[in-house]
C-alpha positions in Angstrom: -17.2 -10.8 6.3 -14.2 -12.1 4.1 -11.4 -9.8 5.6 -7.9 -9.7 3.4 -4.8 -7.3 3.6 -3.6 -6.2 0.2 -0.5 -4.6 0.2 0.4 -2.0 -2.3 2.7 0.8 -4.0 1.5 4.3 -4.9 4.0 6.1 -7.3 3.5 9.7 -8.3 5.5 11.3 -10.9 5.6 15.4 -11.0 4.7 17.6 -14.1 6.8 20.4 -16.0 5.0 22.6 -13.4 5.8 20.6 -10.5 1.8 18.7 -10.1 2.3 15.7 -8.9 0.4 13.1 -11.2 -0.5 9.4 -9.5 0.4 6.6 -11.7 -1.1 3.1 -11.4 -0.9 1.3 -8.2 1.2 -1.9 -8.2 -0.3 -5.0 -6.1 2.2 -7.5 -4.0 1.5 -10.7 -2.1 3.3 -9.4 1.3 4.3 -6.6 2.8 8.0 -7.0 2.3 7.5 -7.7 -1.3 5.6 -3.8 -1.3 8.4 -1.9 0.8 11.2 -3.4 -1.4 9.7 -2.6 -4.6 8.5 1.1 -3.0 12.3 1.3 -2.0 13.9 0.5 -5.5 11.0 3.2 -7.0 11.9 5.9 -4.9 14.7 7.2 -7.2 12.3 7.2 -10.1 9.1 9.3 -9.0 8.4 12.6 -7.3 7.2 10.2 -4.3 6.3 6.8 -3.2 4.5 5.1 -0.7 3.9 1.4 0.5 0.9 0.2 2.5 -1.0 -2.4 3.9 -4.5 -2.1 4.2 -7.9 -3.9 5.1 -10.0 -4.9 2.8 -13.4 -6.5 3.3 -14.2 -8.4 0.2 -17.9 -8.8 0.7 -18.6 -5.1 0.7 -15.6 -4.0 -1.3 -14.7 -1.5 1.3 -11.1 -0.5 2.4 -9.5 0.3 5.9 -9.9 3.7 6.2 -6.3 3.4 8.2 -4.0 1.8 6.0 -0.1 1.0 7.8 2.6 3.2 6.1 5.4 0.9 5.3 7.3 3.0 3.7 7.3 6.7 2.4 9.7 8.9 0.2 9.5 12.0 -1.5 6.6 14.3 -2.5 3.4 12.7 -1.3 -0.5 14.0 -1.4 -1.2 15.1 1.9 -3.1 12.1 3.1 0.0 10.6 3.4 1.7 13.3 5.4 2.7 11.9 9.2 
């Protein structure tokens, strides 16, 4: 079982009615890079989350408890504290 940690930034835009629309996720090599990118993206998106998550390369299963590195704006309920 080979576990890899992935660092991603998720962003959401709001449509004309205010409904959130997910943008393309971005993958980074380190947690610091992901957090920095999320901080810079905060002003351009309705919501942004940077997280680190374990990923089993063999089974292609992601850990159910990601570590949230940064969160700002409006995000889906699964990212609420």
